[in-house]
C-alpha positions as CSV (number, residue, x, y, z in Angstrom):
1,X,108.7,97.5,125.0
2,X,105.3,97.6,123.3
3,X,106.9,98.0,119.8
4,X,109.2,95.1,120.5
5,X,106.4,92.9,121.7
6,X,104.3,93.6,118.6
7,X,107.1,92.9,116.2
8,X,108.5,89.8,117.9
9,X,105.2,88.0,118.5
10,X,103.6,89.0,115.2
11,X,100.6,90.5,116.9
12,X,101.0,93.6,114.7
13,X,100.4,91.7,111.5
14,X,97.5,89.8,113.0
15,X,96.0,93.1,114.2
16,X,96.3,94.7,110.8
17,X,94.7,91.7,109.1
18,X,91.9,91.8,111.7
19,X,91.3,95.5,111.0
20,X,91.3,94.9,107.2
21,X,88.9,92.0,107.5
22,X,86.6,93.8,109.9
23,X,86.2,97.0,107.8
24,X,84.7,97.1,104.4
25,X,85.8,100.6,103.3
26,X,89.0,102.6,103.5
27,X,87.5,105.2,105.8
28,X,86.4,102.6,108.4
29,X,89.8,100.9,108.3
30,X,91.5,104.3,108.9
31,X,89.2,105.0,111.8
32,X,89.9,101.5,113.4
33,X,93.6,102.0,112.9
34,X,93.3,105.4,114.6
35,X,91.6,103.8,117.6
36,X,94.3,101.1,117.9
37,X,97.1,103.7,117.7
38,X,95.5,105.8,120.4
39,X,95.1,102.8,122.7
40,X,98.6,101.4,122.1
41,X,100.1,104.9,122.3
42,X,98.7,105.7,125.8
43,X,101.3,103.8,127.7
44,X,104.3,105.0,125.6
45,X,106.6,107.9,126.4
46,X,107.2,110.5,123.7
47,X,110.8,109.3,123.1
48,X,109.7,105.7,122.6
49,X,106.8,106.7,120.3
50,X,109.1,108.7,117.9
51,X,112.3,106.7,118.1
52,X,113.2,105.3,114.7
53,X,113.3,101.5,114.5
54,X,117.0,101.3,113.4
């Protein structure tokens, strides 16, 4: 459900653009992406997190 919401609404692209504009270095962008992945992954079951998109 979360993956579908991110792909249909385009929030995923906006979120990645926000992370890239906020960070100046590659390490900071990786750290911010890690935080976002942890937060978004908290509500997902294991099968939904590892299900291929096709």
